[in-house]
Kinemage of the C-alpha trace (Angstrom):
@kinemage 1
@onewidth
@group {chain A} dominant
@subgroup {mainchain}
@vectorlist {calphas} color= white
{ca met a 1} P -21.231 92.566 67.089
{ca thr a 2} L -19.100 95.658 67.759
{ca glu a 3} L -15.584 96.118 66.441
{ca leu a 4} L -14.214 95.898 69.972
{ca asn a 5} L -16.129 92.706 70.669
{ca ile a 6} L -14.653 91.111 67.538
{ca leu a 7} L -11.149 91.831 68.814
{ca val a 8} L -11.911 90.572 72.303
{ca lys a 9} L -13.745 87.438 71.205
{ca arg a 10} L -10.903 85.699 69.399
{ca pro a 11} L -7.348 86.980 69.931
{ca val a 12} L -7.661 88.343 73.451
{ca gln a 13} L -9.441 85.474 75.206
{ca pro a 14} L -6.516 83.009 75.229
{ca trp a 15} L -4.162 85.723 76.454
{ca leu a 16} L -6.663 86.687 79.125
{ca gly a 17} L -6.732 83.137 80.469
{ca leu a 18} L -2.936 82.905 80.290
{ca leu a 19} L -2.428 86.161 82.165
{ca leu a 20} L -4.951 85.364 84.884
{ca gly a 21} L -3.609 81.834 85.249
{ca ser a 22} L -0.037 83.116 85.491
{ca ala a 23} L -1.059 85.569 88.195
{ca ala a 24} L -2.826 82.865 90.211
{ca ile a 25} L 0.075 80.403 89.901
{ca gly a 26} L 2.618 83.069 90.810
{ca val a 27} L 0.715 84.146 93.899
{ca ala a 28} L 0.203 80.549 95.036
{ca ala a 29} L 3.893 79.701 94.530
{ca gly a 30} L 5.061 82.815 96.323
{ca ala a 31} L 2.787 82.161 99.285
{ca ala a 32} L 3.856 78.493 99.415
{ca val a 33} L 7.548 79.352 99.776
{ca gly a 34} L 6.859 82.085 102.333
{ca ala a 35} L 7.861 85.027 100.120
{ca pro a 36} L 7.353 88.545 101.523
{ca ile a 37} L 3.812 89.816 100.989
{ca trp a 38} L 5.014 92.664 98.773
{ca leu a 39} L 6.769 90.180 96.482
{ca val a 40} L 3.666 87.986 96.284
{ca gly a 41} L 1.629 91.068 95.394
{ca leu a 42} L 4.141 92.108 92.745
{ca ile a 43} L 4.109 88.612 91.219
{ca gly a 44} L 0.313 88.740 91.077
{ca leu a 45} L 0.230 92.203 89.525
{ca ala a 46} L 2.957 91.741 86.924
{ca pro a 47} L 0.905 89.586 84.492
{ca leu a 48} L -2.173 91.808 84.942
{ca leu a 49} L -0.555 95.126 84.069
{ca pro a 50} L -0.277 94.243 80.355
{ca leu a 51} L -3.970 93.361 80.410
{ca leu a 52} L -4.833 96.830 81.720
{ca ala a 53} L -2.518 98.415 79.148
{ca val a 54} L -4.131 96.489 76.282
{ca gly a 55} L -7.615 97.348 77.569
{ca ala a 56} L -6.731 101.036 77.757
{ca met a 57} L -5.190 101.036 74.258
{ca leu a 58} L -8.194 99.246 72.752
{ca thr a 59} L -10.564 101.653 74.482
{ca ala a 60} L -8.599 104.657 73.224
{ca arg a 61} L -8.548 103.243 69.699
{ca met a 62} L -12.162 102.100 69.442
{ca ala a 63} L -13.826 104.718 71.623
{ca asp a 64} L -11.919 107.663 73.060
{ca gly a 65} L -8.756 108.469 74.981
{ca trp a 66} L -10.779 110.010 77.796
{ca leu a 67} L -12.721 106.790 78.232
{ca ala a 68} L -9.364 104.982 78.404
{ca leu a 69} L -8.299 107.372 81.181
{ca tyr a 70} L -11.548 106.578 82.984
{ca leu a 71} L -10.799 102.848 82.692
{ca val a 72} L -7.288 103.240 84.124
{ca leu a 73} L -8.555 105.461 86.938
{ca ala a 74} L -11.327 103.066 87.955
{ca val a 75} L -9.162 99.930 87.839
{ca thr a 76} L -6.244 101.443 89.756
{ca gln a 77} L -8.561 102.911 92.378
{ca ala a 78} L -10.187 99.499 92.805
{ca gly a 79} L -6.696 98.106 93.405
{ca his a 80} L -6.111 100.825 95.987
{ca val a 81} L -9.258 99.692 97.791
{ca gly a 82} L -7.771 96.197 97.860
{ca glu a 83} L -4.750 97.560 99.717
{ca his a 84} L -7.025 99.053 102.377
{ca val a 85} L -8.950 95.783 102.674
{ca val a 86} L -5.707 93.868 103.246
{ca gln a 87} L -4.625 96.367 105.907
{ca val a 88} L -7.915 96.021 107.814
{ca val a 89} L -7.666 92.213 107.609
{ca gln a 90} L -4.122 92.385 108.974
{ca leu a 91} L -5.336 94.506 111.902
{ca arg a 92} L -8.682 92.923 112.792
{ca val a 93} L -8.359 89.320 111.610
{ca leu a 94} L -4.653 88.527 111.867
{ca gly a 95} L -4.176 90.676 114.964
{ca leu a 96} L -1.122 92.574 113.727
{ca asp a 97} L -0.291 95.874 115.392
{ca gly a 98} L -0.240 99.143 113.483
{ca ala a 99} L 3.515 99.011 112.951
{ca his a 100} L 3.187 95.753 110.987
{ca ala a 101} L -0.152 96.263 109.224
{ca his a 102} L 0.613 98.245 106.076
{ca gly a 103} L -1.235 96.315 103.382
{ca ile a 104} L 0.637 94.543 100.604
{ca phe a 105} L 3.068 97.247 99.545
{ca gly a 106} L 3.986 98.556 102.982
{ca ala a 107} L 6.738 100.850 101.705
{ca leu a 108} L 4.020 102.974 100.068
{ca asp a 109} L 1.972 103.325 103.262
{ca ile a 110} L 3.241 106.826 104.034
{ca glu a 111} L 1.419 110.128 104.350
{ca trp a 112} L 2.871 111.716 101.220
{ca val a 113} L 1.913 108.753 99.028
{ca his a 114} L -1.662 108.783 100.355
{ca phe a 115} L -1.902 112.529 99.719
{ca ala a 116} L -0.481 112.253 96.181
{ca trp a 117} L -2.792 109.356 95.326
{ca asn a 118} L -5.923 111.173 96.446
{ca ala a 119} L -4.810 114.321 94.631
{ca trp a 120} L -4.514 112.231 91.439
{ca ile a 121} L -8.011 110.845 91.965
{ca leu a 122} L -9.538 114.310 92.388
{ca val a 123} L -7.679 115.805 89.402
{ca ala a 124} L -8.573 112.847 87.171
{ca val a 125} L -12.256 112.980 88.132
{ca gly a 126} L -12.250 116.722 87.449
{ca leu a 127} L -10.738 116.200 84.000
{ca leu a 128} L -13.260 113.467 83.203
{ca leu a 129} L -16.102 115.752 84.253
{ca val a 130} L -14.952 118.329 81.705
{ca arg a 131} L -15.370 115.678 79.024
{ca phe a 132} L -18.288 113.677 80.419
{ca arg a 133} L -20.391 116.376 82.048
{ca arg a 134} L -23.612 114.344 81.887
{ca asn a 135} L -22.225 111.372 83.774
{ca pro a 136} L -24.135 111.527 87.099
{ca trp a 137} L -21.777 109.087 88.830
{ca leu a 138} L -18.763 111.300 88.268
{ca trp a 139} L -20.674 114.118 89.978
{ca val a 140} L -21.307 111.782 92.913
{ca thr a 141} L -17.616 110.856 93.084
{ca met a 142} L -16.316 114.433 92.912
{ca pro a 143} L -17.330 115.729 96.395
{ca leu a 144} L -16.352 112.427 98.011
{ca ala a 145} L -12.896 112.624 96.432
{ca ala a 146} L -12.596 116.285 97.462
{ca trp a 147} L -13.438 115.500 101.085
{ca his a 148} L -11.015 112.571 101.134
{ca leu a 149} L -8.226 114.761 99.771
{ca gly a 150} L -9.101 117.377 102.396
{ca glu a 151} L -8.629 114.745 105.094
{ca his a 152} L -5.195 113.906 103.729
{ca ala a 153} L -4.268 117.584 103.444
{ca val a 154} L -4.964 117.908 107.182
{ca leu a 155} L -2.990 114.711 107.855
{ca ile a 156} L -0.042 116.059 105.856
{ca ala a 157} L -0.143 119.365 107.736
{ca ile a 158} L -0.117 117.551 111.088
{ca tyr a 159} L 2.646 115.238 109.922
{ca val a 160} L 4.843 118.118 108.719
{ca ala a 161} L 4.298 120.018 111.977
{ca ser a 162} L 4.819 117.066 114.327
{ca gly a 163} L 6.811 114.533 112.352
{ca thr a 164} L 4.427 111.828 113.569
{ca pro a 165} L 2.505 109.732 110.994
{ca gly a 166} L -0.768 107.898 111.568
{ca asn a 167} L -2.757 110.766 113.066
{ca pro a 168} L -6.580 110.483 113.072
{ca gly a 169} L -7.197 113.561 110.923
{ca leu a 170} L -10.698 115.050 110.935
{ca leu a 171} L -13.233 112.269 111.420
{ca ala a 172} L -11.403 109.164 112.650
{ca met a 173} L -11.569 108.329 116.334
{ca gly a 174} L -9.834 111.150 118.218
{ca gly a 175} L -10.073 113.473 115.200
{ca leu a 176} L -10.200 117.248 115.132
{ca leu a 177} L -13.952 117.513 114.456
{ca gly a 178} L -15.610 116.868 117.803
{ca gly a 179} L -13.284 114.020 118.633
{ca gly a 180} L -14.194 112.185 115.436
{ca leu a 181} L -16.448 109.194 114.846
{ca pro a 182} L -16.197 105.916 116.803
{ca val a 183} L -14.237 104.435 113.889
{ca ala a 184} L -10.474 103.958 113.676
{ca arg a 185} L -8.560 105.532 110.812
{ca pro a 186} L -7.996 102.296 108.792
{ca glu a 187} L -11.724 101.465 108.711
{ca leu a 188} L -12.699 105.073 108.030
{ca his a 189} L -10.368 105.400 105.063
{ca leu a 190} L -11.482 102.030 103.732
{ca ala a 191} L -15.025 103.430 103.857
{ca tyr a 192} L -13.887 106.624 102.110
{ca asn a 193} L -12.287 104.632 99.305
{ca leu a 194} L -15.290 102.349 98.903
{ca ala a 195} L -17.589 105.378 98.765
{ca glu a 196} L -15.488 106.817 95.917
{ca thr a 197} L -14.878 103.595 94.020
{ca val a 198} L -18.439 102.258 93.815
{ca pro a 199} L -19.862 105.279 91.904
{ca leu a 200} L -16.648 105.486 89.883
{ca leu a 201} L -17.111 101.914 88.625
{ca ile a 202} L -20.843 102.352 88.038
{ca gly a 203} L -20.092 105.535 86.120
{ca leu a 204} L -17.580 103.722 83.924
{ca gly a 205} L -20.247 101.206 82.953
{ca trp a 206} L -22.725 104.041 82.354
{ca gln a 207} L -20.262 105.866 80.109
{ca trp a 208} L -19.384 102.696 78.216
{ca arg a 209} L -23.046 101.917 77.490
{ca arg a 210} L -23.523 105.501 76.290
{ca trp a 211} L -20.783 104.957 73.730
{ca ile a 212} L -22.117 101.561 72.624
{ca gln a 213} L -25.629 102.977 72.188
{ca ala a 214} L -24.503 106.120 70.329
{ca pro a 215} L -26.931 107.058 67.520
{ca pro a 216} L -25.755 106.184 63.980
{ca ser a 217} L -27.196 109.281 62.301
{ca leu a 218} L -24.316 111.724 62.816
{ca pro a 219} L -22.088 112.700 59.862
{ca ala a 220} L -18.619 111.210 59.531
{ca gly a 221} L -15.892 113.360 61.066
{ca ala a 222} L -18.232 114.966 63.598
{ca ala a 223} L -16.414 116.456 66.547
{ca gly a 224} L -16.683 115.029 70.011
{ca ala a 225} L -15.731 111.941 71.939
{ca ala a 226} L -17.346 108.633 72.631
{ca gly a 227} L -19.976 109.158 75.236
{ca ser a 228} L -19.254 112.873 75.653
{ca asp a 229} L -21.872 115.592 75.780
{ca ala a 230} L -21.353 116.548 72.162
{ca glu a 231} L -21.396 113.761 69.602
{ca pro a 232} L -20.021 110.217 69.393
{ca gly a 233} L -16.518 109.940 68.029
{ca pro a 234} L -15.088 107.753 65.273
{ca gly a 235} L -15.285 104.606 67.397
{ca ala a 236} L -19.048 104.841 67.751
{ca gln a 237} L -19.404 105.654 64.057
{ca ala a 238} L -17.376 102.555 63.164
{ca val a 239} L -19.619 100.417 65.323
{ca ser a 240} L -22.703 101.932 63.698
{ca ala a 241} L -21.275 101.261 60.235
{ca arg a 242} L -20.676 97.611 61.114
{ca arg a 243} L -24.202 97.263 62.477
{ca arg a 244} L -25.673 98.657 59.256
{ca ala a 245} L -23.418 96.468 57.110
{ca gly a 246} L -24.459 93.275 58.882
{ca pro a 247} L -22.408 90.073 59.132
{ca gly a 248} L -20.842 90.530 55.707
{ca gly a 249} L -19.505 93.983 56.440
{ca asn a 250} L -16.166 92.931 57.948
{ca gly a 251} L -14.246 92.882 54.697
């Protein structure tokens, strides 16, 4: 059993149930009293943010800080996809018009926020590729993130020039490239985000398994990070030491 698994198995499990239960109860209570959707979303997120923080700290401690960055990137991007899903549901299922369909946190549904978010995704993937050059899923994510940021760069340019938000950009219906595809902007950008997030999540699992399966034969103090292209870091060496020591090696 790995060092990280030992920590997760006993002390973290009760807290995990408490946090998830608190989030579910808070969301249900907020919805029952008719609270604004942004407040319901905030109530649901508040208990989960410590869970992400603990997961990132454990990953940085037991594996590598870059793997912790990867974890934060993948989880937050998955949450961003959720925002797009909610917006499409508001438009196509609930029948809201564009002025009232802004996802959960509508105040953040502005062109500059979308541009900044996608710039963060591209920069973070680029940094991770410097560290994890052999991760094939990061290489898949990189051009998708670059194209998506390019779309938002065009949208920002149009917005600055015209002062009008919500333009189709390059490929949405009515877009600059041949009139775009027969897909409205909300569905297109949901597809963009899904296309980025799926390989990002698969790549996180791939990188995690690479750290878990790191060979035990390297000398202590060897340079490199968990799962990087050089050598496994101290976290992997600790796991290997525990495996060699067997069940009695915890003391």
